[in-house]
N, C-alpha and C positions, 0 to 999 in steps of 0.2 A: 503494500499500500504506500502511496506517495504521501508526503507531508503537505500540510496546508501552509500556504504563504499569503501575506497581504500584499497586494499589488495596487499601484495607482495607475489608472487608465485615463486617457484623454480621447474625448470624442468630439466630433464636429460634423454637423449635418447628418446625424444618424450613422456615422461611420467611425470605426475605431482607427485612430491615427497615431497612437503611441502608448507604450506601457513602461513602467518602471517597477522593479521589484527590489527592495532594499537587500543589502548583503545579509546572509544568514547570521544568527547570533554568534556563530563560531568563527566569524571573519576576523582577519588579523586586526588588532588594535592599531590605530594610526593610519589605516588604509584610507585611500581617497573616498570621499562620499559625494554622490551625485543626487540630483533632484530632477523632477519633471514637474512643470507647472503649465496650467492651461492659459492660453492667450485669449485675446478678444474673440468672441463668438464660439469658444470652445467650452467643454464642460469636463470637470475633473471628478472622477469616481474613485472610491477606495473599496476594494472587495477582497475576500478571501477566496483563493483558488487552490485546486489540488495541483501541486507541483509536478510536472511530468518527469519521466526519466531523462536525466542529463546526458546519458551515454550516446544519444542520438539527436544531436543538436537540431537538425532540419525538421524531424518529427516532433521534437520538443516544442519548437517555435510555433508550428502549425497547430499542434494540440492546445497549447496555451492560449494562442489567439482565438481559436474557435470557442474555447471555453468562456473566455471573457466576453466575446461577442454574443454568445448565447445568454449569459447572465445579465447583460446589460440590454438585450433586445436590440442589437445593432445589426447593420447589414454586413 
């Protein structure tokens, strides 16, 4: 079973345009930290998603995006 992670998603016009998942709690202390913020006309969402298997990056990306689009009722 995969772990749940909180992600920030940005949508615009009913479409998913970006996602950001914070580093897991065991990430190295002092590591760089990034953020994702919504701009004008965009909406910011925070949701919990089931994190897919990281051993297959292409499949992981598609599964993650599909899961977020479904949760937020986006195209």
